[in-house]
LUMMAR-612899 format. One record per residue (C-alpha): residue number from 1; x, y, z. Coordinates in steps of 0.1 Angstrom, whole numbers. Layout:
N
SITE  nr  east north    up
SITE NUM     X     Y     Z
...
END
This chain:
335
SITE  nr  east north    up
SITE   1   -53   196    92
SITE   2   -71   202    60
SITE   3  -103   207    79
SITE   4   -85   231   103
SITE   5   -74   253    74
SITE   6  -108   252    58
SITE   7  -123   264    91
SITE   8   -98   292    93
SITE   9  -105   302    57
SITE  10  -143   303    64
SITE  11  -137   324    95
SITE  12  -115   348    76
SITE  13  -141   352    49
SITE  14  -168   358    75
SITE  15  -147   384    91
SITE  16  -139   402    59
SITE  17  -176   402    49
SITE  18  -186   416    83
SITE  19  -160   443    80
SITE  20  -172   450    45
SITE  21  -208   454    56
SITE  22  -197   477    85
SITE  23  -176   499    61
SITE  24  -205   498    36
SITE  25  -228   513    62
SITE  26  -207   544    66
SITE  27  -213   576    46
SITE  28  -187   585    20
SITE  29  -185   620    34
SITE  30  -193   639    66
SITE  31  -192   675    78
SITE  32  -173   688   109
SITE  33  -184   722   122
SITE  34  -159   746   139
SITE  35  -155   782   148
SITE  36  -140   805   122
SITE  37  -108   800   104
SITE  38   -79   812   126
SITE  39   -95   799   158
SITE  40   -82   770   179
SITE  41  -114   752   174
SITE  42  -110   754   136
SITE  43   -74   742   139
SITE  44   -85   712   161
SITE  45  -113   704   137
SITE  46   -90   703   108
SITE  47   -66   680   126
SITE  48   -94   657   136
SITE  49  -108   656   101
SITE  50   -73   647    88
SITE  51   -70   617   110
SITE  52  -106   605   103
SITE  53  -103   610    65
SITE  54   -71   590    67
SITE  55   -84   560    87
SITE  56  -121   557    79
SITE  57  -140   556    45
SITE  58  -154   589    53
SITE  59  -140   621    38
SITE  60  -144   649    64
SITE  61  -152   684    53
SITE  62  -145   711    79
SITE  63  -172   738    79
SITE  64  -162   771    97
SITE  65  -189   791   114
SITE  66  -188   822   137
SITE  67  -197   798   166
SITE  68  -219   770   179
SITE  69  -250   791   178
SITE  70  -247   792   141
SITE  71  -243   754   135
SITE  72  -261   738   164
SITE  73  -295   743   147
SITE  74  -284   724   116
SITE  75  -269   696   138
SITE  76  -302   694   157
SITE  77  -319   686   124
SITE  78  -293   662   113
SITE  79  -279   684    85
SITE  80  -244   688   102
SITE  81  -227   656   113
SITE  82  -201   666   138
SITE  83  -188   696   156
SITE  84  -162   709   181
SITE  85  -180   722   213
SITE  86  -169   734   247
SITE  87  -185   720   279
SITE  88  -200   755   285
SITE  89  -217   757   251
SITE  90  -228   720   255
SITE  91  -244   726   289
SITE  92  -262   758   279
SITE  93  -274   746   245
SITE  94  -287   712   258
SITE  95  -307   730   285
SITE  96  -317   759   264
SITE  97  -305   785   289
SITE  98  -284   816   291
SITE  99  -278   825   255
SITE 100  -297   797   239
SITE 101  -334   804   234
SITE 102  -344   768   230
SITE 103  -328   735   240
SITE 104  -309   714   214
SITE 105  -315   679   227
SITE 106  -301   660   197
SITE 107  -265   667   204
SITE 108  -244   637   215
SITE 109  -208   634   226
SITE 110  -184   612   206
SITE 111  -153   618   227
SITE 112  -142   642   254
SITE 113  -111   658   241
SITE 114   -86   683   254
SITE 115   -88   714   276
SITE 116   -96   749   263
SITE 117   -78   777   282
SITE 118   -90   812   276
SITE 119   -82   846   289
SITE 120   -75   882   279
SITE 121   -41   890   264
SITE 122   -21   923   261
SITE 123    11   936   246
SITE 124    40   920   265
SITE 125    54   954   276
SITE 126    19   964   290
SITE 127    19   971   327
SITE 128   -14   951   329
SITE 129    -9   917   345
SITE 130   -44   908   358
SITE 131   -80   914   347
SITE 132   -82   940   374
SITE 133   -59   962   354
SITE 134   -84   963   325
SITE 135  -106   989   344
SITE 136  -109  1019   321
SITE 137   -91  1002   292
SITE 138  -103   995   257
SITE 139  -117   959   256
SITE 140  -135   939   229
SITE 141  -171   934   238
SITE 142  -205   922   226
SITE 143  -195   893   201
SITE 144  -230   889   185
SITE 145  -216   864   160
SITE 146  -206   841   189
SITE 147  -227   850   219
SITE 148  -210   826   243
SITE 149  -179   847   242
SITE 150  -199   877   257
SITE 151  -208   854   285
SITE 152  -172   842   291
SITE 153  -157   877   289
SITE 154  -184   889   314
SITE 155  -175   860   337
SITE 156  -137   868   334
SITE 157  -143   905   342
SITE 158  -165   895   372
SITE 159  -136   877   388
SITE 160  -122   912   395
SITE 161  -156   927   403
SITE 162  -158   944   369
SITE 163  -185   946   343
SITE 164  -187   959   307
SITE 165  -195   992   323
SITE 166  -161   994   339
SITE 167  -142   992   306
SITE 168  -142  1012   274
SITE 169  -163   990   252
SITE 170  -152   982   217
SITE 171  -180   962   200
SITE 172  -167   934   178
SITE 173  -186   907   158
SITE 174  -166   876   168
SITE 175  -133   863   180
SITE 176  -114   870   147
SITE 177  -127   905   146
SITE 178  -116   910   182
SITE 179   -81   898   173
SITE 180   -80   921   144
SITE 181   -91   950   165
SITE 182   -62   943   189
SITE 183   -36   941   161
SITE 184   -49   974   147
SITE 185   -44   990   181
SITE 186   -82   997   186
SITE 187   -82   978   218
SITE 188   -57   974   248
SITE 189   -65   938   252
SITE 190   -78   908   232
SITE 191   -98   877   243
SITE 192   -91   843   228
SITE 193   -80   807   235
SITE 194   -44   800   245
SITE 195   -26   785   215
SITE 196   -50   799   189
SITE 197   -34   808   155
SITE 198   -50   843   157
SITE 199   -30   851   189
SITE 200     1   836   174
SITE 201    -3   860   146
SITE 202    -7   889   170
SITE 203    24   878   188
SITE 204    43   880   155
SITE 205    29   913   144
SITE 206    30   933   177
SITE 207    64   947   186
SITE 208    77   927   215
SITE 209    49   901   214
SITE 210    19   894   236
SITE 211    12   880   271
SITE 212   -17   864   287
SITE 213   -31   880   319
SITE 214   -45   863   350
SITE 215   -80   861   362
SITE 216   -85   869   399
SITE 217   -82   834   416
SITE 218   -98   838   450
SITE 219  -125   811   459
SITE 220  -151   839   456
SITE 221  -139   850   422
SITE 222  -138   814   409
SITE 223  -173   808   422
SITE 224  -186   840   406
SITE 225  -170   830   373
SITE 226  -186   795   373
SITE 227  -221   809   382
SITE 228  -219   833   351
SITE 229  -203   808   328
SITE 230  -216   773   336
SITE 231  -192   744   327
SITE 232  -160   764   333
SITE 233  -134   764   360
SITE 234  -100   779   367
SITE 235   -66   765   362
SITE 236   -31   778   364
SITE 237    -7   778   334
SITE 238    31   776   342
SITE 239    56   799   325
SITE 240    67   787   291
SITE 241    38   762   288
SITE 242    24   781   259
SITE 243    33   811   238
SITE 244    26   842   258
SITE 245    26   826   293
SITE 246    53   846   310
SITE 247    45   837   346
SITE 248    19   816   366
SITE 249   -13   827   349
SITE 250   -48   818   361
SITE 251   -71   812   331
SITE 252  -106   801   324
SITE 253  -108   764   314
SITE 254  -134   742   297
SITE 255  -134   707   284
SITE 256  -137   704   246
SITE 257  -160   677   231
SITE 258  -163   663   196
SITE 259  -200   659   192
SITE 260  -224   647   166
SITE 261  -262   646   160
SITE 262  -280   617   175
SITE 263  -290   610   139
SITE 264  -254   603   129
SITE 265  -255   566   124
SITE 266  -242   542   151
SITE 267  -218   527   126
SITE 268  -204   561   117
SITE 269  -201   571   154
SITE 270  -184   538   162
SITE 271  -159   541   133
SITE 272  -151   578   143
SITE 273  -144   570   179
SITE 274  -124   538   170
SITE 275  -102   557   146
SITE 276   -95   584   172
SITE 277   -87   557   198
SITE 278   -66   534   175
SITE 279   -47   563   159
SITE 280   -46   585   190
SITE 281    -9   594   186
SITE 282   -16   609   152
SITE 283   -39   637   166
SITE 284   -10   655   182
SITE 285    10   652   150
SITE 286   -19   667   131
SITE 287   -21   697   155
SITE 288    -2   704   187
SITE 289   -33   713   208
SITE 290   -47   678   200
SITE 291   -19   662   221
SITE 292   -43   666   251
SITE 293   -69   645   233
SITE 294   -59   613   251
SITE 295   -77   580   254
SITE 296   -80   583   292
SITE 297  -100   615   287
SITE 298  -125   602   262
SITE 299  -150   590   288
SITE 300  -157   614   316
SITE 301  -181   616   345
SITE 302  -179   654   343
SITE 303  -198   658   311
SITE 304  -229   679   307
SITE 305  -248   661   278
SITE 306  -253   624   268
SITE 307  -230   603   246
SITE 308  -238   589   213
SITE 309  -250   552   214
SITE 310  -224   542   188
SITE 311  -196   557   209
SITE 312  -209   539   240
SITE 313  -208   506   221
SITE 314  -171   511   214
SITE 315  -162   522   250
SITE 316  -180   492   264
SITE 317  -160   470   242
SITE 318  -128   487   255
SITE 319  -140   483   292
SITE 320  -139   520   300
SITE 321  -177   525   301
SITE 322  -189   521   337
SITE 323  -221   517   356
SITE 324  -218   553   368
SITE 325  -217   564   331
SITE 326  -249   544   325
SITE 327  -265   563   353
SITE 328  -252   597   340
SITE 329  -265   589   305
SITE 330  -299   579   317
SITE 331  -301   612   338
SITE 332  -293   634   307
SITE 333  -318   614   284
SITE 334  -345   619   310
SITE 335  -341   658   311
END
């Protein structure tokens, strides 16, 4: 019996030393890049940082930017550790296409998170119910601070056969400037993500509130949208499912990734994914939109860029990484 307890003691010491070594390999702090303060991405990033800071030795610092085009260069060089990125931005930036002048090959997925729903919104008492009704109306355009939004709004208008030439263009720098222009009455519509704090603010400040309007949802319209904005697809939100959804509303949808640089250590990537897996229920408590960041979504065969090797190690231990994912990973790394 004595030998048995001695053996258990040795095992426990070994385990504690191994854990200590693993924790010691982690950085004390890490950065997490998001869109500007007031955006859904920033709120998501803040919630994720809260959970990671609580359950890992790393203290996460959220860094707001105008958009991914502002922080991807620093992630590519390893100066930014993590970021919140849509599937559309991930696809375009990894390939160096559309709005990205060169490929950013060092970006890696840690987990696939929730869904990002975007569309135009208008005052609730507006007669406009679909994108088609924006013809001749004042609409925010250009978005030089976050170029991917110019692409997404172009794709949304295209579902109704419209272009920027069919609306009254009101150039804005980024999403928050667009939201401000709407609240000041300089535009008839705004563009943002469903559930974003900026639209909630508009709903509170505009008499009668706001509502989301539908994209055109024919097969041809959906195909045209996806061609212009790769990585996106259409989905239908039901009335009451979110603030401003007053009837069945067709919106543009993207998956949202938590990504890192490939230079983010395997130990740090592993610890990050483990914390988000083990304390998954705390994400929704940190921010409502993170309720969609479920374990079963973390590994997906519909991704557009590779996973981090540290994340893969964790997912293999959990038995959720498949041979098909190995094939997909090899395909991306060979591009």
